[in-house]
N, CA, C and O of each residue as an XYZ file, in Angstrom:
344
protein
N     -41.365     90.612     49.284
C     -40.203     88.769     50.239
C     -41.257     89.156     50.911
O     -41.892     90.198     51.076
N     -41.296     87.923     51.307
C     -42.355     87.239     51.859
C     -41.547     86.993     53.600
O     -40.394     86.930     54.029
N     -42.500     86.941     53.995
C     -41.920     86.191     56.618
C     -41.228     84.944     55.905
O     -40.024     84.723     55.774
N     -42.100     84.344     55.568
C     -40.783     83.102     54.809
C     -39.311     82.733     54.879
O     -38.466     82.107     55.518
N     -39.633     83.883     53.318
C     -38.339     84.024     52.752
C     -37.884     84.817     53.584
O     -36.683     84.567     53.693
N     -38.130     85.520     54.142
C     -36.970     86.249     55.116
C     -36.157     85.148     55.959
O     -34.948     84.921     55.921
N     -37.092     84.563     56.683
C     -36.583     83.639     57.542
C     -35.530     82.853     57.184
O     -34.448     82.498     57.654
N     -36.233     82.683     56.136
C     -34.544     81.463     54.878
C     -33.620     82.176     54.907
O     -32.590     82.043     55.567
N     -34.023     83.315     53.913
C     -32.578     84.133     54.671
C     -31.607     84.381     54.903
O     -30.473     84.570     54.462
N     -32.657     84.350     56.342
C     -31.574     84.907     58.088
C     -31.445     83.367     58.258
O     -30.713     83.343     59.247
N     -31.618     82.391     58.021
C     -31.234     81.501     58.483
C     -29.630     80.970     56.979
O     -29.166     79.831     57.037
N     -29.284     81.618     56.274
C     -29.021     81.284     55.226
C     -28.573     80.971     53.944
O     -27.511     80.948     53.323
N     -30.448     80.599     53.664
C     -30.543     79.901     52.423
C     -30.677     80.701     51.390
O     -31.015     81.877     51.524
N     -30.419     80.131     50.209
C     -30.264     80.798     49.012
C     -31.320     81.361     48.005
O     -31.381     82.392     47.335
N     -31.949     80.508     48.133
C     -33.341     80.550     46.793
C     -34.304     81.782     47.100
O     -35.367     81.706     46.483
N     -34.159     82.941     47.950
C     -34.920     83.103     47.824
C     -35.183     84.644     47.320
O     -36.107     85.457     47.359
N     -33.408     84.554     46.667
C     -32.904     85.681     46.448
C     -33.143     85.456     44.712
O     -33.182     84.357     44.159
N     -33.245     86.406     44.233
C     -33.521     86.291     42.472
C     -32.136     86.133     41.445
O     -31.104     86.456     42.034
N     -31.943     85.711     40.073
C     -30.780     85.633     39.835
C     -29.851     86.154     39.495
O     -28.735     85.730     39.195
N     -30.597     87.849     39.552
C     -29.638     88.713     39.580
C     -29.151     89.566     40.913
O     -28.423     90.555     40.824
N     -29.596     89.106     42.006
C     -29.184     89.279     43.454
C     -28.451     87.681     43.846
O     -28.117     87.515     45.019
N     -28.217     86.520     42.824
C     -27.493     85.456     43.473
C     -26.251     85.750     42.776
O     -25.269     85.057     43.041
N     -26.117     87.209     41.443
C     -25.077     86.621     40.773
C     -24.052     87.506     40.849
O     -22.834     87.380     40.720
N     -25.169     88.946     41.212
C     -24.391     90.086     42.328
C     -23.414     89.745     43.588
O     -22.311     90.244     43.810
N     -24.121     88.743     44.372
C     -23.791     88.235     45.653
C     -22.334     87.365     45.552
O     -21.209     87.508     46.031
N     -23.024     86.340     44.617
C     -21.609     85.517     44.431
C     -20.121     86.430     43.677
O     -18.990     85.946     43.635
N     -20.444     87.575     43.234
C     -19.232     88.039     42.849
C     -18.455     88.688     43.727
O     -17.238     88.861     43.655
N     -19.695     89.277     45.107
C     -19.009     89.925     45.939
C     -18.404     88.893     47.175
O     -18.213     89.274     48.330
N     -18.265     88.142     46.904
C     -18.160     87.120     47.588
C     -16.988     86.513     47.321
O     -16.338     86.049     48.258
N     -16.377     86.386     45.572
C     -15.467     86.152     45.463
C     -14.860     86.699     44.936
O     -14.433     86.172     43.908
N     -14.386     88.165     45.274
C     -13.685     89.362     45.340
C     -13.091     89.437     46.170
O     -11.941     89.869     46.098
N     -13.877     88.883     47.742
C     -13.456     89.470     48.926
C     -12.625     87.700     48.807
O     -11.831     87.586     49.740
N     -12.660     86.568     48.012
C     -11.591     85.403     47.930
C     -10.336     85.836     47.186
O      -9.215     85.574     47.622
N     -10.538     86.482     46.095
C      -9.808     86.688     45.357
C      -8.399     87.603     46.871
O      -7.285     87.282     47.285
N      -9.057     88.385     47.071
C      -8.292     89.885     47.922
C      -8.010     89.223     49.597
O      -7.839     89.880     50.623
N      -8.027     88.133     49.483
C      -8.063     88.117     50.951
C      -6.662     87.130     51.430
O      -6.593     85.912     51.268
N      -5.694     87.924     51.995
C      -4.228     87.201     52.678
C      -4.336     85.945     53.442
O      -3.506     85.046     53.314
N      -5.664     85.851     54.481
C      -5.729     84.590     55.657
C      -6.092     83.268     54.841
O      -7.071     83.384     54.105
N      -5.666     82.440     54.853
C      -5.871     81.303     54.298
C      -7.196     80.606     54.975
O      -7.992     79.966     54.288
N      -7.372     80.813     56.538
C      -8.929     80.126     57.146
C      -9.689     81.003     56.029
O     -10.432     80.519     55.175
N      -9.342     82.557     56.191
C     -10.992     82.681     55.446
C     -11.260     82.981     54.474
O     -12.155     83.778     54.195
N      -9.993     81.972     53.144
C     -10.306     81.649     52.133
C     -11.101     80.265     52.005
O     -11.766     79.754     51.104
N     -10.726     79.869     53.355
C     -10.971     78.764     52.820
C     -13.103     78.611     52.737
O     -14.077     78.111     52.175
N     -12.498     79.680     54.010
C     -14.534     79.583     54.001
C     -14.979     80.474     52.518
O     -16.164     80.375     52.196
N     -14.515     80.910     52.062
C     -14.796     81.836     50.596
C     -15.170     81.118     49.498
O     -16.008     81.261     48.608
N     -14.060     80.040     49.879
C     -14.133     79.349     49.043
C     -15.327     77.888     49.051
O     -15.819     77.368     48.050
N     -15.496     77.593     50.124
C     -16.664     77.193     50.415
C     -18.023     77.677     49.839
O     -18.607     77.109     48.916
N     -18.430     78.712     50.440
C     -19.541     79.621     49.687
C     -19.629     79.898     48.656
O     -20.767     80.122     48.244
N     -18.477     80.025     47.713
C     -18.206     79.785     46.512
C     -19.475     78.413     45.926
O     -20.389     78.257     45.117
N     -18.917     77.871     46.717
C     -19.177     76.130     46.797
C     -20.608     76.231     46.249
O     -20.866     75.800     45.125
N     -21.338     76.672     46.862
C     -22.634     77.088     47.587
C     -23.248     78.060     47.095
O     -24.452     77.996     47.343
N     -22.852     79.216     46.313
C     -23.275     79.772     45.337
C     -23.117     78.967     43.924
O     -24.213     78.967     43.362
N     -22.220     78.347     43.233
C     -22.645     77.358     41.839
C     -23.508     76.830     42.616
O     -24.457     77.615     42.618
N     -23.832     75.609     43.544
C     -24.753     74.641     43.674
C     -25.730     75.228     43.422
O     -26.410     74.647     42.576
N     -26.338     76.610     43.953
C     -27.897     77.004     43.781
C     -28.435     76.834     41.956
O     -29.252     76.321     41.190
N     -27.209     77.736     42.076
C     -26.882     78.758     40.012
C     -27.387     77.133     39.384
O     -28.472     76.996     38.820
N     -26.399     75.954     39.594
C     -26.409     74.984     39.111
C     -27.984     74.020     39.135
O     -28.522     73.383     38.230
N     -28.317     74.203     40.295
C     -29.486     73.352     40.602
C     -30.927     74.252     40.519
O     -32.023     73.779     40.819
N     -30.668     75.866     39.976
C     -31.843     76.892     38.932
C     -31.701     76.657     37.609
O     -32.663     76.904     36.882
N     -30.253     76.038     36.935
C     -30.523     76.371     35.728
C     -30.900     74.322     35.169
O     -31.164     73.806     34.084
N     -30.729     73.776     36.544
C     -31.227     72.526     35.853
C     -32.781     71.802     36.211
O     -33.060     70.610     36.086
N     -33.688     72.911     36.693
C     -34.681     73.243     36.707
C     -35.251     73.700     36.068
O     -36.286     73.178     35.654
N     -34.781     75.064     35.633
C     -35.134     75.703     33.954
C     -35.244     74.674     32.962
O     -36.123     74.515     32.115
N     -34.224     74.006     33.197
C     -33.859     73.244     31.379
C     -34.902     71.861     31.592
O     -35.450     71.374     30.602
N     -35.124     71.266     33.015
C     -36.176     70.687     32.676
C     -37.591     70.636     32.963
O     -38.356     69.690     33.153
N     -37.804     72.333     32.942
C     -39.384     72.894     32.759
C     -38.937     72.763     30.961
O     -39.841     72.227     30.320
N     -37.907     73.105     30.253
C     -37.940     74.024     29.048
C     -37.850     72.212     28.667
O     -38.918     71.913     28.132
N     -37.235     71.386     28.744
C     -38.036     70.209     27.800
C     -37.933     68.640     28.854
O     -37.042     67.982     29.392
N     -38.840     68.610     28.770
C     -39.854     67.564     30.149
C     -39.247     66.379     29.165
O     -38.597     65.483     29.704
N     -39.393     66.363     28.116
C     -39.075     64.652     28.034
C     -38.107     64.335     27.066
O     -37.933     63.715     26.016
N     -37.414     65.234     28.125
C     -35.663     64.562     27.199
C     -34.827     63.526     28.927
O     -34.948     63.522     30.152
N     -34.243     63.011     28.118
C     -33.424     61.336     28.916
C     -32.485     61.488     28.655
O     -32.346     62.092     27.592
N     -31.065     61.026     29.482
C     -30.187     60.995     29.287
C     -29.528     59.619     28.030
O     -30.064     58.520     27.890
N     -28.145     60.159     27.188
C     -28.494     58.873     25.426
C     -27.487     57.604     26.444
O     -27.775     57.874     27.610
N     -27.046     57.077     26.443
C     -26.433     55.849     26.716
C     -26.320     55.400     25.777
O     -27.202     55.155     24.954
N     -24.825     55.133     25.693
C     -24.619     53.672     24.427
C     -24.460     52.553     24.697
O     -24.754     52.509     25.891
N     -24.151     51.463     24.349
C     -23.866     50.294     24.882
C     -22.725     50.339     25.207
O     -22.689     49.871     26.345
N     -21.398     50.723     24.790
C     -20.388     50.175     25.760
C     -19.856     51.349     26.306
O     -18.652     51.560     26.450
N     -21.173     52.455     26.744
C     -20.510     53.271     28.630
C     -21.589     54.453     27.565
O     -22.268     54.307     26.549
N     -21.219     55.741     28.590
C     -21.609     56.644     28.266
C     -21.329     57.576     27.377
O     -22.098     58.340     26.794
N     -20.057     57.459     27.299
C     -19.906     58.419     26.323
C     -18.700     58.317     24.971
O     -18.216     59.165     24.221
N     -18.468     56.328     25.169
C     -17.744     56.270     24.577
C     -18.449     55.576     23.040
O     -19.451     54.867     22.950
N     -17.689     55.982     22.112
C     -17.990     55.664     20.333
C     -18.382     54.037     20.126
O     -17.822     53.095     20.686
N     -19.426     53.973     19.232
C     -19.684     51.853     19.534
C     -19.229     51.367     18.113
O     -19.731     50.567     17.323
N     -17.953     52.237     18.067
C     -16.912     51.943     16.974
C     -15.651     50.913     17.054
O     -14.614     50.815     16.398
N     -16.251     50.125     18.248
C     -14.550     49.887     18.518
C     -14.297     48.635     17.316
O     -13.177     48.150     17.157
């Protein structure tokens, strides 16, 4: 971990964490959320869980884009996911 990663982590960024570290920390936050008795604390932990989920989704999307560089979104005539046989 370099100096910039240390600074980013100190400012609350999740990017310097490895995938396993990210999953482990998210699970710890989830356990605290489940066992929380205070509504305010639970609300903050809920928001923190969404922050972890957003980072995990970003990483998954980047990995998919690396593996499938020519992927395009399918668009149908009548809408994104509607059948054409009306």
